[in-house]
N, C-alpha and C positions, 0 to 999 in steps of 0.2 A: 379785236373781236369783230367779226363781220356782222352786219345787220341782217336779222332774219325776221320774216313777217310774223305778225301777232298770231295769225291763224295756224301756223305750223304746229304739228303735233309734238307734245313733250314726251320724250322717251327717257326712262330711268333705268340705269344698269348698275350692277355692283362694280365698284372700283377694283382694280387689280394692279399688281406690280407693273410699272411703266406709266402709271397715271400720276406719279408724284408731281410732275411739273404742272399739270392741269390743276390738280388740287391746290398746289401752292399758289397758283395765280388766282384761283377762285377765292381762296381763304384770305388773300391779301386785302381784298376789298373790305371784308368783315373786320380783319385785324386793324386796318387803318382807322375804322370807326372806334375800336377799343382804345387805340393809341391816342386818338384825338380827345376822347372823353376821360381817360384815366392814364395819363402819361406817367403817373407815379407807380402804376402797377404793370403796364404793358410796355414791352420793349419795341423799338422801331422794327419795321419789317426786315427780315433776313431771309431772302428767297432761298438761298442754298440750305439754310437751316430748316426752313419749312419743308423743303423737299426731303431732307433726311428724316424729319419728324414723321411725315406721311409715309415714307418707306418703312419706318419702324412700325407704324400702326398697321400697315398692310401685311407685314410679315409676322407680327407677333400674335395675331389672332385675337387680340383683346378688343378689337373694334370692327364694326362693319361700316363701310363707307359707300355711299351711292352717289352717282353723278347723273344730273339731269342734262339732257341734250334737246335742243330744237334743231332738227335736221342733224348735221354733223357737228354743230357748235355746242361745246360744253357751256352751260349757262348757270349751273348751280350744283350744290352738293349738300349732303347731310352725313354726319358722323355720329353713330350711336355705340355706346359701350354697354355690354351686358354686365349687370351688377348682381351681387348676391350678398345677403347678410344672414348670418346664422342666428338662430333663436337666442335671445338673452332675457334678462330680467325685465326689460322694457318692452320688447317687441317679439313677435313671432318671426320665424324664418321668412325670408322674402327674396324674390327674384324680380328684377325690373331692368328695363333698358333706359339708360340715361342719354338723352340727345345732348351731346356736348357742343356740337357745332352745326349750324345751318347757314348757308350763304347763297345768295343769288347775285350774279353780276349786276351792277347798277343799271345797265342798259336794258335788262330783262325783268326788272322788278315790276310788281303790280300786275302780273300776268297769271298768277296762280301756281307758279313754279315751287315756291317754298311750301305752300299747302300740299301740293302733290308729293313733294319729298317727304313731308311729315306723315301723310297718309300711307306712303310706302313703308316707312319705319313701323307704323302701327300694324299694318298687315303682316310684315315680316315677324314682328314680335308675337302676334297672335298665332301664326303658323309655328312658332317656336314654343308655344304654350305659355308665353309670358303676357300677362294682361296689364301690367303697370308700366307706364312710360312717364319719365320726368324730363322736362326741358330746363336746362340750366341757363339763366339769363342774368344780366346786370340791370340795375334800375333804369339806366339810360336807354335800354333796348325796348322802347315802347311798342314798336311794330311787332316784335316777338311776343309781347304780352297780349296783344290783340289776337 
């Protein structure tokens, strides 16, 4: 990944078919953290498997994925899934977006990219008439909790 200046503008776009390799590369950094912290749960990185998984997400319509760029360099991504629960004895019917994955390449962290991606998800959800957003995290993901 080439070095890009700190002051360069962050651009966020919706991912599309053909972005699977970029998404697999960006998610590998996040997945490596998961593997190192919970090898009893997470499998070693399988890049071709990640590319297939992202291709499925991009074609199934079950998720929205955004890629952040600085210049032409992809530096982060966010994946959100629209969720719906029907009313039951415990709860009213509910719609929300679940942010399942957010990742920023280590070289570009601490520059506001993750925040911008999450802000983008919030704006997208609002435009879709969905006000609730949940972020799924593990206990060891302290930076995500902040």
